[in-house]
C-alpha positions in Angstrom: -3.0 32.3 -6.2 -0.2 34.9 -6.4 0.1 37.4 -9.4 2.9 36.9 -11.4 4.8 40.5 -12.7 4.2 39.4 -16.5 0.0 39.2 -15.5 0.4 43.0 -15.1 2.1 43.7 -18.4 -0.9 41.0 -20.3 -3.7 43.0 -18.4 -2.4 45.9 -19.6 -1.9 45.1 -22.8 -5.3 44.0 -22.8 -6.8 46.9 -21.4 -5.1 49.3 -24.0 -6.6 47.0 -27.0 -9.8 47.1 -25.5 -9.8 50.6 -25.3 -8.5 50.9 -28.8 -11.5 48.7 -30.3 -13.7 51.1 -28.5 -11.9 54.1 -29.4 -14.0 55.9 -32.8 -10.6 57.0 -34.3 -7.1 55.5 -35.7 -5.2 54.2 -32.9 -1.8 52.6 -32.9 -0.4 50.1 -30.5 3.4 48.6 -30.2 5.0 45.9 -28.4 8.6 45.6 -27.9 10.9 43.1 -25.7 14.8 43.0 -26.1 16.7 40.9 -23.5 18.6 42.7 -20.8 21.0 41.3 -18.6 20.8 39.2 -15.8 18.2 37.0 -16.5 15.7 40.2 -17.1 13.5 41.6 -20.1 12.0 44.8 -20.9 8.6 45.1 -22.0 7.7 48.3 -23.5 4.3 48.9 -24.7 3.5 52.3 -26.5 -0.4 53.5 -27.1 -0.2 57.0 -26.9 2.0 56.6 -23.8 4.7 54.5 -23.0 4.7 51.9 -20.5 7.6 50.2 -19.5 7.9 46.4 -17.7 11.3 44.7 -16.8 10.7 41.2 -16.1 12.6 38.1 -14.9 13.0 35.2 -17.2 14.6 32.2 -18.2 15.1 31.1 -21.7 12.9 28.1 -22.6 12.9 26.2 -25.7 9.9 28.5 -27.1 12.5 30.0 -30.2 9.6 29.0 -32.9 6.8 29.8 -30.8 5.7 33.4 -32.7 6.4 31.6 -36.3 3.4 30.2 -38.3 4.2 26.7 -39.5 
């Protein structure tokens, strides 16, 4: 089974979430995504440090995927 580039992003996000949950103080975690040229997306994860990933993607029919209905 080959690892997809998005799997690395998900693994980092999960790791940071777990670290914040175990931390005994305040923590902040944010994720930004923006569309780049040539079918790519930039994913920025901020949690003390900034992690930047550039992923290939194909626009799909998931326009309302994040909206509660």
